[in-house]
N, C-alpha and C positions, 0 to 999 in steps of 0.2 A: 843307265840304259836309255837309248833313244826311243822315241815314240814308235818308230817303225819296227822295233824289236819286240813290242808287246804282243801277246796273243789275244784273240778276241774273247769276249765273254762266252760265246757259244763253245769255243774250244776248251775253255776252263771247265765249263759244266760237263762236257763230254769226257774230259780226263777224270774228273771227280767221280762220275758215275761208273766209269771203268775201274777205277781204284777200289770203289766199294764192292763192285761185283767180284773182283779178284780176291779181296779180303774175305768175303762171304764164302767163296769157293774154298779158300785155304782153310778156314775154320771148319767147314763141312768135312774136308779131307782129314783134318786132325781130330775129328770127332769132338769138337768143342761146341757147346750150345751157343746160340746167337739170340740176342734180345732184339725184338722187332716191335715197332709201334704201328698199329693199324689205324689210319686216319678215319676210316668210315665208322668203325665200331668204337673208336677212341679207347682201345684196350692195348695193353702191353703184353706181349707174348714171349715165351722162351721157346725157341724152335730148335729141336735136336737134329742131328745129322740124318736120322732116319725119316724125318719129315713130320714127326709128331709135334703138336703145339700144346703148350700149357699156358693158360692165362695167369699172369703174374700180378697185374694190377690194372687200374682204370684211371683215366684222366680225372684229376680232382677239381680243377678250377676251369671256369669258362672265361673266354675273352683274353685279351692281351694284358700284360702287366701294366702298361700305361693306362689302359682303360679301367682296370680295377683300382688303381691308385687314385684316379680322378673321381671315382665314385665315392671314396672315403672322405675326400676333402669337402 
């Protein structure tokens, strides 16, 4: 592919967000629960098609993997 044929990063991000939105709508229509991570509360939820949320788990570790490894050394 030539350099002129590549799409921009913004366009890639836009397409990914739209694909995720479509997949979530499809799962809601099929009545399949979806797993969602809430960054503010750092909790993992299972969301059903009727909108109810059930907490499944919480974030276990803090920091990036590379930061945790450097602390051990």
